[in-house]
C-alpha positions in Angstrom: 0.1 0.3 -0.2 1.3 3.2 -0.7 1.9 5.9 1.4 -0.5 8.8 0.8 0.4 11.9 2.9 -2.3 14.7 1.5 -4.9 11.8 1.8 -4.2 10.8 5.2 -3.5 14.4 6.3 -7.1 15.1 5.2 -8.5 12.6 7.1 -7.0 13.9 10.5 -7.7 17.4 9.6 -11.7 15.8 8.9 -11.6 14.7 12.4 -10.1 17.6 14.2 -12.8 20.1 12.9 -15.5 17.7 13.9 -14.6 17.3 17.2 -13.8 21.4 17.4 -17.2 22.4 15.4 -19.5 19.3 15.8 -19.3 19.1 11.7 -16.8 19.8 8.9 -17.0 23.3 8.4 -17.0 24.8 5.1 -13.5 25.9 3.6 -14.5 29.4 3.6 -15.1 29.4 7.3 -12.2 27.6 8.2 -10.1 30.1 5.9 -11.6 32.9 8.0 -11.2 31.4 11.3 -7.5 30.1 10.4 -6.3 33.7 9.0 -7.5 35.3 12.3 -5.4 33.2 14.2 -2.3 33.3 11.4 0.8 35.1 13.0 2.5 34.4 9.5 2.8 36.7 7.0 0.7 34.4 4.5 -2.6 33.9 4.9 -4.7 31.1 3.0 -7.7 31.0 0.9 -10.7 28.6 1.0 -9.9 26.8 -2.2 -6.4 26.0 -0.3 -8.4 24.9 2.7 -10.7 23.1 0.6 -7.9 20.9 -0.9 -6.8 20.1 2.6 -9.7 18.9 3.9 -10.1 16.9 0.8 -6.6 15.3 1.0 -5.5 16.9 -2.1 -3.0 19.0 -0.8 -0.6 19.8 2.4 -0.1 22.9 4.1 3.5 24.2 4.5 5.1 23.8 7.5 4.2 26.8 9.3 0.8 26.5 8.5 0.7 22.8 9.6 2.6 23.9 12.7 -0.3 26.4 13.3 -2.8 23.9 12.4 -1.7 21.2 14.6 -1.7 23.6 17.6 -5.2 25.3 17.1 -7.2 22.1 16.4 -5.1 20.2 19.0 -4.0 17.5 16.3 -1.4 15.2 17.9 0.8 14.9 14.8 3.3 12.2 16.4 0.5 10.1 17.7 -1.3 10.2 14.4 1.9 8.6 12.9 2.5 5.9 15.5 -1.0 4.7 15.4 -1.2 4.6 11.3 2.2 3.0 10.7 2.3 0.5 13.6 5.6 0.8 14.0 7.1 1.2 17.7 7.8 4.3 18.9 11.9 4.0 18.7 11.5 3.8 15.0 9.3 6.6 14.8 10.3 9.6 12.8 9.2 12.7 14.2 5.8 14.0 12.7 7.1 17.2 11.0 10.1 15.0 9.5 7.7 12.0 8.6 5.1 14.4 6.7 7.9 16.3 5.1 10.7 14.1 4.4 9.1 13.1 0.6 9.5 16.4 0.1 13.1 17.3 1.2 14.2 14.2 -0.3 12.4 14.8 -4.0 
């Protein structure tokens, strides 16, 4: 089975949104709320968030970090549950998510 990072991230994002808001809100709503929290110079569009939610794209490193904090997503725990590897063989979540990009 091929590792699909975007799809897995989208699943986790949808779960976190349901936990926070009781349902998966519209991408426009999430973008507005995220941009209100945004301490970075670059804001996100509704289309960008829509791609994250659908599992068609990954946020940048900075946006991923802010999303994880805002929605209380434990990326390390997500990786451990889904890979089934012992903790000593786990990469950090950020390393795991971004190693294919950095290696390519």
